[in-house]
C-alpha positions as CSV (number, residue, x, y, z in Angstrom):
1,X,0.0,-0.1,0.1
2,X,1.2,3.6,-0.6
3,X,2.0,5.4,2.6
4,X,2.9,9.1,2.9
5,X,4.8,11.0,5.5
6,X,3.7,14.5,6.2
7,X,6.3,16.7,7.6
8,X,5.2,20.0,9.3
9,X,7.8,22.4,8.6
10,X,6.0,25.8,8.4
11,X,6.9,27.0,11.9
12,X,9.5,29.4,13.1
13,X,11.0,28.5,16.6
14,X,10.6,31.7,18.6
15,X,12.9,30.3,21.3
16,X,15.5,29.4,18.9
17,X,16.7,32.9,18.5
18,X,14.3,33.8,15.8
19,X,15.8,31.6,13.2
20,X,14.2,28.8,11.3
21,X,15.2,25.9,13.5
22,X,14.1,23.1,11.3
23,X,17.0,24.2,8.9
24,X,19.8,24.3,11.5
25,X,22.5,21.9,10.5
26,X,23.2,19.1,13.1
27,X,24.9,16.2,11.1
28,X,28.5,15.6,10.1
29,X,27.8,16.9,6.5
30,X,25.5,19.6,7.5
31,X,22.4,17.5,7.5
32,X,19.4,18.7,9.4
33,X,17.0,16.8,11.6
34,X,14.6,16.3,8.7
35,X,17.3,14.4,6.8
36,X,17.3,11.8,9.5
37,X,13.5,11.5,9.7
38,X,13.2,11.2,5.8
39,X,16.1,8.7,5.7
40,X,14.2,6.6,8.4
41,X,10.9,6.9,6.8
42,X,12.3,5.7,3.3
43,X,14.1,2.9,5.1
44,X,10.9,1.8,6.8
45,X,8.8,1.8,3.4
46,X,7.2,5.2,3.1
47,X,7.1,6.1,-0.6
48,X,5.8,9.6,-0.5
49,X,7.1,12.6,1.3
50,X,4.9,15.8,2.0
51,X,6.5,19.0,3.1
52,X,4.2,21.5,4.7
53,X,6.0,25.0,4.5
54,X,5.2,28.6,4.2
55,X,5.7,30.4,0.8
56,X,8.0,32.9,2.3
57,X,10.6,30.3,3.4
58,X,10.4,28.2,0.1
59,X,13.5,29.3,-1.5
60,X,15.5,28.6,1.7
61,X,13.9,25.4,2.2
62,X,14.4,24.1,-1.3
63,X,18.2,25.3,-1.0
64,X,18.9,23.5,2.4
65,X,16.9,20.4,2.0
66,X,14.2,20.2,-0.6
67,X,16.3,20.0,-3.8
68,X,18.6,17.5,-2.2
69,X,15.8,15.3,-1.1
70,X,14.1,15.4,-4.4
71,X,17.4,14.1,-5.9
72,X,17.6,11.2,-3.4
73,X,14.0,10.2,-3.8
74,X,13.7,10.3,-7.7
75,X,15.8,7.2,-8.1
76,X,14.0,5.3,-5.2
77,X,10.6,6.0,-6.7
78,X,9.5,8.1,-3.7
79,X,7.2,11.0,-4.5
80,X,7.9,14.4,-3.1
81,X,5.3,17.2,-2.7
82,X,5.0,20.6,-1.3
83,X,2.0,22.2,0.2
84,X,1.8,25.7,1.8
85,X,0.2,26.8,5.1
86,X,-1.3,30.2,4.5
87,X,-2.9,32.5,7.1
88,X,-5.9,33.3,4.9
89,X,-6.7,29.7,4.0
90,X,-10.0,29.7,5.8
91,X,-13.5,28.0,5.7
92,X,-16.0,29.7,3.3
93,X,-17.8,32.6,5.1
94,X,-14.9,33.1,7.6
95,X,-13.1,36.4,7.3
96,X,-9.3,36.9,8.3
97,X,-9.4,38.6,11.7
98,X,-7.6,42.0,11.6
99,X,-4.3,41.8,13.4
100,X,-3.8,38.1,13.2
101,X,-0.2,37.4,12.3
102,X,0.4,33.6,12.3
103,X,-1.3,30.7,10.7
104,X,-3.9,28.7,12.7
105,X,-1.9,25.7,14.1
106,X,-1.1,22.1,13.2
107,X,-4.7,21.1,12.3
108,X,-4.8,23.8,9.7
109,X,-1.4,22.7,8.5
110,X,-2.6,19.1,7.8
111,X,-5.7,20.6,6.0
112,X,-3.3,22.0,3.4
113,X,-2.8,18.4,2.3
114,X,-6.3,18.1,1.1
115,X,-6.1,17.0,-2.7
116,X,-2.6,15.9,-2.3
117,X,-2.7,13.0,0.2
118,X,-5.0,10.2,-0.5
119,X,-3.3,7.2,1.1
120,X,-2.8,6.5,4.8
121,X,-0.1,8.9,6.2
122,X,2.0,9.6,9.1
123,X,2.5,13.1,10.5
124,X,5.7,14.4,12.2
125,X,7.3,17.8,13.4
126,X,10.2,18.9,11.1
127,X,12.5,19.7,14.1
128,X,12.0,16.4,16.1
129,X,14.2,13.4,15.9
130,X,12.2,10.3,16.4
131,X,14.5,7.3,15.7
132,X,14.4,4.4,13.3
133,X,12.1,2.2,15.5
134,X,9.4,4.8,15.5
135,X,9.1,4.9,11.8
136,X,9.2,1.1,11.5
137,X,6.2,1.0,13.8
138,X,4.3,3.8,12.2
139,X,4.8,2.4,8.5
140,X,3.9,-1.0,9.6
141,X,0.4,0.3,11.1
142,X,-0.4,2.4,8.0
143,X,0.6,-0.4,5.5
144,X,-1.8,-2.8,7.1
145,X,-4.9,-0.3,8.1
146,X,-8.0,-0.2,6.2
147,X,-7.6,3.1,4.3
148,X,-11.4,3.7,4.7
149,X,-11.4,3.2,8.4
150,X,-11.0,5.8,11.4
151,X,-8.4,3.5,12.9
152,X,-5.4,5.8,13.8
153,X,-2.2,5.4,15.7
154,X,0.2,7.5,17.8
155,X,3.9,6.6,18.5
156,X,4.5,7.2,22.3
157,X,7.8,7.9,23.8
158,X,9.1,7.5,27.3
159,X,9.0,10.9,29.0
160,X,12.6,10.6,30.4
161,X,13.9,10.3,26.9
162,X,12.4,13.5,25.8
163,X,13.3,16.0,28.4
164,X,15.6,19.1,27.7
165,X,18.4,20.0,30.1
166,X,17.9,23.8,29.2
167,X,14.4,24.2,30.6
168,X,11.0,22.9,31.0
169,X,9.0,21.2,28.1
170,X,5.3,20.6,27.4
171,X,4.4,17.1,26.6
172,X,1.1,15.2,25.9
173,X,1.0,12.6,28.8
174,X,-0.8,9.7,27.3
175,X,-3.3,7.0,29.1
176,X,-4.3,3.8,27.3
177,X,-6.7,1.0,28.0
178,X,-5.7,-2.8,28.5
179,X,-5.9,-3.4,24.8
180,X,-3.4,-0.7,24.2
181,X,-5.6,2.1,22.6
182,X,-5.3,5.7,23.5
183,X,-7.8,7.0,26.0
184,X,-6.5,10.3,26.8
185,X,-3.8,12.9,26.3
186,X,-3.2,15.4,28.9
187,X,-1.2,18.3,27.9
188,X,1.1,19.0,30.6
189,X,3.5,22.1,30.8
190,X,6.9,22.9,32.3
191,X,8.0,19.4,32.9
192,X,11.6,19.2,34.1
193,X,13.8,16.3,35.4
194,X,13.7,15.8,39.0
195,X,16.3,13.1,40.1
196,X,15.0,9.7,39.1
197,X,11.6,11.1,38.0
198,X,10.0,14.2,36.4
199,X,7.8,17.0,37.7
200,X,5.5,19.6,36.5
201,X,4.9,21.8,39.4
202,X,3.7,19.6,42.4
203,X,2.9,16.6,39.8
204,X,5.6,14.0,39.9
205,X,5.8,11.8,36.8
206,X,7.7,8.5,36.1
207,X,10.5,8.7,33.6
208,X,8.8,5.8,31.6
209,X,5.4,7.8,31.4
210,X,4.3,7.4,27.7
211,X,4.0,10.9,26.0
212,X,3.1,12.2,22.6
213,X,5.7,13.8,20.5
214,X,3.2,14.7,17.7
215,X,4.0,11.4,15.6
216,X,0.5,10.4,14.5
217,X,-0.8,7.9,11.8
218,X,-4.1,8.5,10.0
219,X,-6.3,7.5,7.2
220,X,-7.5,9.5,4.3
221,X,-11.1,10.3,5.6
222,X,-9.3,12.1,8.5
223,X,-8.9,15.2,6.3
224,X,-12.6,15.4,5.9
225,X,-13.2,15.3,9.6
226,X,-10.5,17.9,10.0
227,X,-12.1,20.2,7.5
228,X,-15.4,19.9,9.3
229,X,-13.7,20.5,12.5
230,X,-12.0,23.7,11.3
231,X,-15.6,25.2,10.6
232,X,-16.6,24.2,14.1
233,X,-13.5,25.7,15.6
234,X,-14.2,29.3,14.5
235,X,-17.6,28.9,16.2
236,X,-15.9,28.5,19.5
237,X,-13.1,31.0,19.5
238,X,-15.1,34.3,20.0
239,X,-12.8,36.8,21.7
240,X,-9.6,34.9,20.9
241,X,-9.2,35.2,17.1
242,X,-5.8,36.7,17.4
243,X,-4.2,33.9,19.2
244,X,-6.4,30.8,19.1
245,X,-4.9,27.6,17.4
246,X,-6.6,24.5,15.8
247,X,-4.2,21.8,17.1
248,X,-3.9,18.4,15.9
249,X,-3.8,16.5,19.2
250,X,-6.9,18.3,20.5
251,X,-8.8,17.5,17.3
252,X,-7.8,13.8,17.4
253,X,-8.8,13.7,21.1
254,X,-12.3,15.0,20.3
255,X,-12.7,12.2,17.7
256,X,-11.6,9.8,20.3
257,X,-14.0,10.9,23.0
258,X,-16.8,11.2,20.6
259,X,-16.5,7.4,19.6
260,X,-15.5,8.2,15.9
261,X,-12.0,7.0,15.9
262,X,-9.7,4.7,17.7
263,X,-6.0,5.4,18.3
264,X,-3.5,2.6,18.9
265,X,-0.6,3.5,21.0
266,X,2.6,2.3,19.6
267,X,5.7,2.4,21.8
268,X,9.2,3.1,21.0
269,X,12.5,2.6,23.1
270,X,14.3,5.2,21.0
271,X,15.5,8.6,22.4
272,X,13.7,11.7,21.0
273,X,15.6,14.9,20.7
274,X,15.1,18.3,19.2
275,X,16.1,21.8,19.5
276,X,13.5,23.3,21.9
277,X,16.0,25.9,23.1
278,X,18.7,27.4,21.4
279,X,21.0,25.8,23.9
280,X,20.0,22.2,22.9
281,X,21.7,22.4,19.6
282,X,25.1,21.2,20.9
283,X,23.6,18.3,22.6
284,X,21.7,17.4,19.3
285,X,24.8,17.6,17.4
286,X,26.7,15.4,19.9
287,X,23.8,12.8,19.9
288,X,23.9,12.6,16.1
289,X,27.6,12.4,16.1
290,X,27.3,9.4,18.4
291,X,24.6,7.7,16.3
292,X,26.9,8.1,13.2
293,X,30.0,6.8,15.2
294,X,28.3,3.7,16.2
295,X,27.1,2.9,12.9
296,X,23.4,3.7,13.2
297,X,23.7,6.0,10.4
298,X,26.4,6.1,7.5
299,X,28.4,9.2,7.4
300,X,27.2,9.5,3.8
301,X,23.7,9.5,5.2
302,X,21.6,8.1,2.2
303,X,24.3,5.8,0.8
304,X,22.6,2.7,2.4
305,X,19.4,3.4,0.4
306,X,20.7,4.1,-3.0
């Protein structure tokens, strides 16, 4: 079955000194985090890559990674597509609020894929490293799901393997039933390491607590649900039109609680890392160097695929 990987790369990291953190080099040959995600996705069996970007970063994006990825994917038969997240891409009858400066969040980002993605697809953040096992599990689920169903999945990470040494982080703390299906995602803020545990204020969390890092797998009908949900979103944000965001995890949770969808929770032992803070970059570079030196990745990253 054809499977697509949708990479959300439209955001600018305000805590990363104002730069486009998705394009920061971290590999031995200037590779960026996205390179490793794309490598792992292709190795796992994904055969379509969809970049969600903004039009104003298109030239930089293509220069840093896009053109290079197309050159790698062409001989492998992997399709590459671009879609653009726009502030004014709104439901019929909804006017752009005066003073709104940024797009409407990850839910709106995925809506830009309508008409482009017609197969089961995974969703990831551009600036997160997820690890090879995560992509294998995500692909295996999508390759075997009924594409007409509302059976989704989410790859869960161990909280302790996602923390930053440079400040608190927000994580979606996950709960599941005995069958391994997601029952709730509790967005928890300012989580820091606290000895052999983690803490958010007075709440103590075990380091092996499963958390969501925005790595989802969904089927094609999801986009239509998302489209309808975007209409409803604008009916609920009165007074908050300048800041409200249509967020992917919140919408999936709403489908879950309404009994419309199921979400299988897949577990990975891999360490997640990303550049949440500017100071995280050195640690990310060191982690990637270690993965190369131990043979997880080739120094010439894509050489094992070609």
